[in-house]
Backbone as a chain_set.jsonl record, in Angstrom:
{"seq": "MCAVKLVESMTPIERLASLLAAICHDLDHPGTNQSFLIATSNPLAPLYQVFIACGIFTEMLYFLIQFMLNVCIHVLRTVTRAGVNASDAEAA", "coords": {"N": [[31.126, 71.37, 95.761], [32.799, 73.839, 94.38], [33.033, 77.509, 94.654], [33.002, 78.595, 92.275], [32.535, 76.757, 90.201], [29.696, 76.435, 91.042], [28.577, 78.988, 90.513], [28.76, 78.948, 87.845], [27.151, 77.109, 87.057], [24.818, 78.193, 87.271], [21.624, 79.644, 86.239], [21.168, 83.029, 84.42], [19.18, 84.363, 85.923], [18.997, 82.704, 88.253], [21.388, 83.621, 89.479], [20.905, 86.555, 89.646], [18.807, 86.205, 91.434], [20.039, 85.176, 93.323], [22.105, 87.299, 94.073], [20.214, 89.334, 94.763], [18.977, 88.047, 96.963], [21.215, 88.088, 98.682], [21.678, 90.911, 99.16], [19.341, 91.777, 100.189], [19.147, 90.043, 102.61], [20.947, 91.18, 104.157], [20.292, 93.723, 104.532], [20.165, 96.222, 106.78], [21.447, 94.976, 108.884], [23.335, 94.147, 111.787], [25.191, 92.871, 112.028], [25.662, 90.796, 113.951], [24.368, 87.794, 115.563], [21.154, 86.684, 116.04], [20.643, 85.589, 118.545], [22.464, 87.045, 120.245], [21.194, 89.553, 119.71], [19.104, 89.48, 121.214], [19.901, 88.582, 123.841], [21.255, 91.058, 124.266], [19.095, 92.88, 124.805], [18.527, 94.116, 122.21], [16.611, 96.223, 120.193], [16.28, 95.546, 117.58], [15.666, 92.798, 117.792], [13.197, 91.889, 118.409], [11.795, 92.579, 116.244], [13.187, 91.293, 114.086], [12.594, 88.746, 114.664], [9.735, 88.711, 114.429], [9.749, 89.45, 111.384], [10.654, 86.999, 110.512], [9.226, 85.063, 111.142], [6.773, 85.861, 109.581], [7.725, 85.559, 107.17], [8.559, 87.561, 105.629], [10.799, 88.713, 104.299], [11.171, 86.883, 102.267], [9.032, 87.43, 100.913], [9.544, 90.1, 100.094], [11.844, 89.808, 98.654], [10.607, 88.377, 96.54], [9.035, 90.22, 95.395], [10.756, 92.143, 94.774], [12.514, 90.872, 92.773], [10.588, 90.681, 90.857], [10.157, 93.267, 90.281], [12.698, 94.076, 89.605], [12.795, 92.523, 87.045], [10.929, 93.592, 85.32], [11.886, 96.182, 85.184], [14.222, 95.264, 83.833], [13.08, 94.087, 81.506], [11.662, 96.412, 80.398], [13.858, 98.104, 79.935], [15.322, 96.472, 77.782], [13.382, 96.612, 75.653], [13.271, 98.904, 75.312], [15.862, 99.591, 74.223], [15.983, 98.006, 72.309], [13.765, 98.9, 70.619], [14.733, 101.509, 70.058], [17.318, 100.937, 68.436], [15.877, 99.855, 66.084], [14.313, 101.685, 65.402], [16.512, 103.349, 64.336], [17.804, 101.742, 62.595], [15.776, 102.071, 60.524], [15.763, 104.526, 60.22], [18.052, 105.024, 58.662], [17.835, 103.208, 56.636], [15.985, 104.922, 55.296]], "CA": [[31.257, 72.218, 94.606], [33.322, 75.413, 94.637], [31.925, 78.908, 94.298], [32.93, 79.219, 90.779], [31.551, 75.865, 89.547], [28.192, 76.61, 91.515], [28.017, 80.382, 89.908], [28.725, 78.563, 86.557], [26.149, 76.138, 86.866], [23.201, 79.003, 87.618], [21.063, 80.516, 85.2], [21.23, 84.376, 85.111], [18.04, 84.748, 86.701], [19.437, 82.194, 89.588], [22.576, 84.728, 89.722], [20.35, 87.529, 90.109], [18.093, 85.877, 92.448], [21.083, 85.098, 94.762], [22.272, 88.65, 94.815], [19.221, 90.056, 95.484], [18.673, 87.42, 98.081], [22.244, 88.582, 99.454], [21.251, 92.176, 99.487], [18.156, 91.671, 100.971], [19.38, 89.685, 103.843], [22.328, 92.08, 104.627], [19.957, 95.179, 104.67], [20.069, 96.717, 108.372], [22.205, 93.919, 109.43], [23.934, 94.743, 112.818], [26.609, 92.023, 112.165], [25.427, 90.084, 115.22], [23.114, 86.681, 115.291], [19.775, 86.7, 116.621], [20.846, 85.264, 120.079], [23.204, 88.167, 120.635], [20.219, 90.817, 119.782], [18.21, 88.963, 122.42], [20.776, 88.725, 125.118], [21.59, 92.336, 124.542], [18.101, 93.722, 124.568], [18.776, 95.075, 120.891], [15.441, 96.619, 119.774], [15.911, 94.974, 116.656], [15.701, 91.432, 118.138], [11.65, 91.07, 118.413], [11.569, 92.784, 114.738], [13.877, 90.182, 113.137], [11.58, 87.496, 115.07], [8.554, 89.001, 113.434], [10.096, 89.07, 109.919], [11.13, 85.727, 110.19], [8.077, 84.415, 111.375], [6.162, 86.259, 108.79], [8.185, 85.234, 106.15], [8.381, 89.274, 105.003], [12.129, 88.725, 103.837], [10.906, 86.072, 101.237], [7.995, 88.17, 100.184], [10.053, 91.211, 99.85], [12.705, 89.167, 97.629], [9.976, 88.109, 95.36], [8.437, 91.463, 94.814], [12.252, 92.964, 94.271], [13.149, 90.285, 91.654], [9.843, 90.887, 89.892], [10.364, 94.439, 90.025], [14.003, 94.198, 88.582], [12.835, 91.898, 85.889], [10.109, 94.481, 84.763], [12.74, 97.144, 84.874], [15.162, 94.771, 82.642], [12.277, 94.003, 80.356], [11.604, 97.819, 79.743], [15.413, 98.586, 79.106], [15.403, 95.924, 76.696], [12.219, 96.854, 74.69], [13.65, 100.516, 74.883], [16.951, 99.503, 73.389], [15.553, 97.27, 70.833], [13.104, 100.051, 69.699], [15.829, 102.754, 69.313], [17.918, 100.139, 67.351], [14.972, 99.612, 65.214], [14.032, 103.213, 64.641], [17.748, 103.785, 64.154], [18.211, 101.26, 61.41], [14.775, 102.369, 59.835], [16.049, 106.218, 59.639], [19.473, 104.959, 58.067], [17.382, 102.829, 55.329], [15.128, 105.705, 54.579]], "C": [[32.115, 73.717, 95.22], [32.711, 76.327, 93.939], [31.797, 78.929, 92.949], [32.216, 78.41, 89.84], [29.854, 76.053, 89.886], [27.828, 77.667, 90.767], [27.993, 79.868, 88.577], [27.593, 77.758, 85.951], [24.671, 76.887, 86.863], [22.938, 79.551, 86.407], [21.42, 82.084, 85.605], [20.247, 84.82, 85.866], [18.258, 84.111, 88.223], [20.465, 83.311, 90.129], [21.79, 85.957, 90.317], [19.698, 87.384, 91.264], [18.992, 85.764, 93.836], [21.726, 86.494, 95.089], [21.556, 89.361, 95.221], [18.942, 89.281, 96.871], [19.973, 87.959, 99.358], [21.957, 89.917, 99.905], [20.169, 92.411, 100.481], [18.385, 90.95, 102.609], [20.426, 90.368, 104.842], [21.311, 93.553, 104.966], [19.8, 95.217, 106.585], [20.632, 95.693, 109.066], [23.31, 94.398, 110.345], [25.355, 94.116, 112.623], [26.783, 91.216, 113.247], [24.58, 89.066, 114.768], [22.083, 87.209, 116.288], [19.781, 86.707, 118.316], [21.53, 86.547, 120.609], [22.007, 89.468, 120.823], [19.401, 90.291, 121.12], [18.642, 89.053, 123.59], [21.078, 90.203, 125.603], [20.561, 93.296, 124.672], [18.053, 94.643, 123.44], [16.992, 95.258, 120.62], [15.031, 95.919, 118.44], [15.572, 93.666, 116.766], [14.058, 91.075, 117.842], [11.212, 91.617, 116.806], [11.868, 91.821, 113.735], [12.767, 88.992, 113.161], [10.379, 87.62, 114.114], [8.748, 88.762, 111.932], [10.154, 87.748, 109.377], [9.69, 84.905, 110.422], [6.86, 84.811, 110.215], [6.611, 85.724, 107.211], [8.4, 86.696, 105.286], [9.658, 89.305, 103.865], [11.729, 87.915, 102.264], [9.969, 87.011, 100.21], [8.709, 89.557, 99.571], [11.054, 90.887, 98.744], [11.968, 88.883, 96.412], [9.479, 89.398, 94.709], [9.725, 92.283, 94.046], [12.496, 92.34, 93.09], [12.023, 90.604, 90.641], [9.743, 92.426, 89.265], [11.577, 94.643, 89.139], [13.672, 93.456, 87.128], [11.877, 92.907, 84.874], [10.976, 95.612, 84.19], [13.757, 96.658, 83.454], [14.371, 94.546, 81.459], [12.279, 95.562, 79.446], [12.998, 98.175, 78.886], [15.496, 97.987, 77.941], [14.705, 96.085, 75.463], [12.872, 98.347, 74.321], [14.896, 100.79, 73.962], [16.57, 99.023, 72.234], [14.784, 98.048, 69.952], [13.996, 101.075, 69.185], [16.495, 101.996, 68.564], [17.136, 100.349, 66.142], [14.901, 100.804, 64.518], [15.474, 103.701, 64.217], [18.102, 103.575, 62.736], [17.264, 101.746, 60.269], [15.227, 103.85, 59.138], [17.309, 105.921, 58.81], [18.859, 104.516, 56.494], [16.589, 103.6, 54.719], [16.113, 106.692, 53.739]], "O": [[31.954, 74.363, 96.255], [32.032, 76.179, 92.923], [30.737, 79.212, 92.39], [31.501, 78.845, 88.937], [28.96, 75.83, 89.069], [26.735, 77.533, 90.217], [27.067, 80.368, 87.939], [27.204, 77.72, 84.784], [23.617, 76.338, 86.542], [23.802, 79.901, 85.603], [21.832, 82.421, 86.715], [20.505, 85.803, 86.56], [17.869, 84.701, 89.23], [20.258, 83.823, 91.229], [22.064, 86.321, 91.461], [19.848, 88.221, 92.154], [18.732, 86.127, 94.983], [21.872, 86.826, 96.266], [21.932, 90.171, 96.068], [18.688, 89.965, 97.862], [19.753, 88.155, 100.553], [21.99, 90.087, 101.124], [20.227, 93.181, 101.44], [17.799, 91.374, 103.605], [20.623, 90.099, 106.027], [21.795, 94.398, 105.72], [19.399, 94.341, 107.352], [20.08, 95.557, 110.158], [24.227, 95.033, 109.824], [26.415, 94.651, 112.948], [27.921, 90.881, 113.575], [24.004, 89.233, 113.693], [22.278, 88.045, 117.171], [19.205, 87.462, 119.099], [20.948, 87.071, 121.558], [21.933, 90.184, 121.822], [19.216, 91.113, 122.018], [17.938, 89.552, 124.468], [21.155, 90.588, 126.77], [20.877, 94.485, 124.675], [17.627, 95.791, 123.569], [16.236, 94.329, 120.907], [13.861, 95.698, 118.128], [15.092, 93.214, 115.726], [13.729, 90.117, 117.143], [10.301, 91.023, 116.23], [11.152, 91.513, 112.782], [12.221, 88.444, 112.203], [10.098, 86.821, 113.22], [8.023, 87.991, 111.303], [9.854, 87.37, 108.245], [9.315, 84.094, 109.575], [6.01, 83.942, 110.023], [5.817, 85.556, 106.285], [8.334, 86.577, 104.062], [9.528, 89.824, 102.756], [12.054, 88.466, 101.212], [10.184, 87.226, 99.017], [8.282, 89.98, 98.497], [11.123, 91.726, 97.847], [12.498, 89.072, 95.317], [9.557, 89.535, 93.488], [9.643, 92.892, 92.979], [12.736, 93.112, 92.161], [12.427, 90.818, 89.499], [9.374, 92.729, 88.131], [11.512, 95.278, 88.086], [14.293, 93.827, 86.132], [12.155, 92.938, 83.675], [10.896, 95.98, 83.019], [13.997, 97.316, 82.441], [14.9, 94.782, 80.373], [12.703, 95.797, 78.315], [13.166, 98.419, 77.691], [15.721, 98.689, 76.956], [15.2, 95.799, 74.373], [12.926, 98.799, 73.177], [15.053, 101.749, 73.207], [16.817, 99.601, 71.176], [14.958, 98.009, 68.734], [13.99, 101.445, 68.01], [16.279, 102.454, 67.442], [17.634, 100.968, 65.202], [15.284, 101.011, 63.366], [15.386, 104.756, 63.589], [18.484, 104.395, 61.902], [17.741, 101.864, 59.141], [15.101, 104.208, 57.967], [17.593, 106.905, 58.127], [19.152, 105.098, 55.449], [16.282, 103.259, 53.576], [15.64, 107.537, 52.979]]}, "num_chains": 1, "name": "protein.A"}
């Protein structure tokens, strides 16, 4: 399946989740794989092993999605209320 068809088949929340997953995956990413980090004794190597073992990225993504959804809901409510208040003021 080509990327365009894949994106078109996704719901808006799936698109948002995919974007956030990509962002979270690349946070503080040095551009190398785990084997290279271990071979070069990079101080990030044990850190990433712990993150992967604990599933911290999954948890971080879950809470980030929850936060973003709450922000979106807040913005939608604020915009809706402002629109209703503006239309009420015009009607009066």
